[in-house]
C-alpha positions in Angstrom: -5.8 14.6 -1.6 -5.6 12.1 -4.5 -4.3 9.4 -2.2 -7.1 10.0 0.3 -9.8 10.0 -2.4 -8.4 6.9 -3.9 -8.4 5.1 -0.5 -12.1 6.1 0.1 -13.2 5.1 -3.4 -11.3 1.8 -3.5 -12.7 0.2 -0.4 -10.9 -3.2 0.1 -9.9 -3.6 -3.6 -6.2 -3.4 -4.2 -6.7 -3.2 -7.9 -9.1 -0.3 -7.6 -6.7 1.5 -5.3 -4.0 1.2 -7.9 -6.3 2.4 -10.6 -7.3 5.5 -8.6 -4.0 6.4 -6.9 -1.2 5.3 -9.2 -2.4 5.5 -12.8 -2.8 9.2 -13.4 -0.8 12.0 -15.0 0.1 13.7 -11.7 2.7 12.8 -9.1 1.6 9.2 -9.2 4.6 7.7 -7.5 4.0 9.8 -4.4 0.2 9.4 -4.3 0.6 5.7 -4.9 3.0 5.2 -2.0 0.9 7.2 0.4 -2.4 5.5 -0.6 -0.8 2.0 -0.5 0.6 2.7 3.0 -2.8 3.8 4.3 -4.5 0.9 2.6 -2.0 -1.6 4.0 -2.6 -0.2 7.5 -6.3 -0.8 7.1 -6.4 -4.1 5.2 -3.0 -5.8 5.5 -1.1 -7.7 2.8 -3.7 -10.4 2.1 -5.3 -8.7 -0.9 -2.0 -7.5 -2.4 -0.8 -9.7 -5.2 2.3 -11.6 -4.1 4.2 -10.6 -7.2 4.1 -7.0 -5.9 6.3 -7.8 -2.9 7.7 -11.4 -2.9 11.0 -10.4 -4.5 11.3 -7.1 -2.6 14.9 -6.3 -1.7 15.4 -6.4 2.1 11.9 -7.9 2.5 12.8 -10.0 5.6 14.4 -6.9 7.3 11.3 -4.8 6.5 9.0 -7.5 7.9 11.0 -7.8 11.1 10.9 -4.0 11.7 7.2 -4.0 10.9 6.6 -6.8 13.5 8.6 -4.9 16.1 6.7 -1.7 15.5 3.4 -3.5 15.7 4.4 -5.1 19.0 5.1 -1.7 20.4 1.8 -0.2 19.2 
């Protein structure tokens, strides 16, 4: 529920999503992942700071799988 509320309240703002979904005393890692996945499906990666993903391990592999999934959708 926190992830959904954060998504609704953040709109297209990545920083606001992080504030609402990831910076709280509850199970913030889980709510952050869920909210970020939903947000990414709606808005893409353009508003996410590159520092959050540019050095991600297996980034190329993840991007290839994502492109294949998108092509099948």
